[in-house]
Structure formats: structure tokens, C-alpha cells
C-alpha positions in Angstrom: -113.3 -70.8 24.9 -112.3 -67.3 26.5 -113.7 -66.4 29.4 -116.5 -63.7 30.1 -119.7 -63.4 31.9 -122.5 -65.3 30.1 -126.0 -64.1 30.7 -129.4 -65.9 30.4 -132.6 -64.2 31.3 -136.0 -66.2 31.4 -139.5 -65.3 32.4 -140.4 -66.0 36.0 -143.3 -68.4 35.1 -143.8 -71.7 36.6 -141.8 -73.4 33.8 -139.1 -70.7 33.6 -138.6 -71.4 37.2 -138.3 -75.0 37.1 -135.8 -74.8 33.9 -133.6 -72.0 35.9 -133.4 -74.6 38.8 -132.2 -77.4 36.5 -129.8 -74.5 34.9 -128.4 -73.9 38.5 -127.9 -77.7 39.2 -125.9 -78.2 36.0 -123.7 -75.0 36.1 -121.5 -74.6 39.4 -120.7 -71.1 40.5 -123.9 -69.6 38.6 -125.4 -66.5 40.1 -129.2 -66.5 40.1 -131.0 -63.0 40.5 -134.8 -63.0 40.7 -136.1 -59.9 39.5 -139.8 -58.7 38.8 -141.0 -61.2 35.9 -137.6 -62.3 35.2 -134.8 -64.7 36.3 -131.2 -63.5 35.6 -128.7 -66.1 35.5 -124.9 -65.0 35.3 -121.6 -67.3 35.1 -118.1 -66.7 34.0 -117.6 -69.0 31.0 -120.5 -70.6 29.8 -124.1 -71.3 30.7 -125.2 -74.9 29.7 -128.8 -75.8 29.5 -129.2 -79.8 29.2 -132.5 -81.2 27.4 -131.9 -84.2 29.9 -131.7 -82.3 33.1 -134.8 -80.0 32.4 -136.7 -82.9 30.9 -136.2 -84.6 34.3 -137.1 -81.5 36.4 -140.2 -80.8 34.4 -141.4 -84.5 34.4 -141.7 -84.8 30.7 -139.7 -84.8 27.5 -138.2 -81.2 26.7 -136.4 -80.0 23.6 -134.1 -77.2 23.5 -136.1 -75.2 21.1 -138.6 -74.8 23.9 -136.3 -72.5 25.7 -137.5 -69.7 23.2 -141.0 -69.9 25.1 -139.2 -68.5 28.1 -136.3 -66.8 26.8 -136.1 -62.8 27.5 -132.4 -62.2 26.5 -129.0 -63.7 26.3 -125.5 -62.3 26.8 -122.9 -64.0 24.5 -122.8 -66.4 21.7 -125.3 -69.2 21.4 -124.8 -72.9 20.3 -127.8 -75.1 20.3 -128.4 -78.5 19.4 -130.8 -81.6 20.5 -128.7 -82.0 23.7 -128.2 -78.6 25.1 -128.5 -74.8 24.6 -125.2 -73.2 25.3 -124.3 -69.4 26.0 -120.7 -68.2 26.1 -118.0 -65.7 25.3 -115.7 -66.5 22.5 -113.3 -63.4 22.4 
């Protein structure tokens, strides 16, 4: 994968903040910016949202398609399956 800055913006809701923390733990070097009503996550390369990590953080089963409920915007290509949601640049 070519490197670029991947971007993921989530609503700053109770669930969105927990998801953002799980993402932060799984993605070393990620930059998290809290803005009015939004959490912006940026990282060189890819951002990986792991269903297992989010499930553990929320204390319940969580599926990657539930990310759409708090997702505002992405920057990069998306690859999603049952285990993870990945935003990346492939130039």
C-alpha cells in the first residue's frame, strides 16, 4: 500500500468517543483531534477499525457496519469485512 494520510471523522457521541478510543489503541501514531461535534482521526498509511477491539470497548457485540451510525466522513479508500473496517490510500 502506498502511504498517504488516511482520515476518519466520527460524530462526538458517547458511542463515537468509545469507538475513537478503540481505534486509537489499535493504530500507533494516529492523531486524534476533537472538534465541535466531531472526532477527527488521521494517520499516515491506513486506519484499521477492529470489530473485536470496539466490541471489548463497548462491552457488547459490535459489527463493522455499525460504524455507519457515527461516521461523518472518510479520506481514502475503504475495505470492509466482518472483522475490520480499513481506510487507506492506494495511489
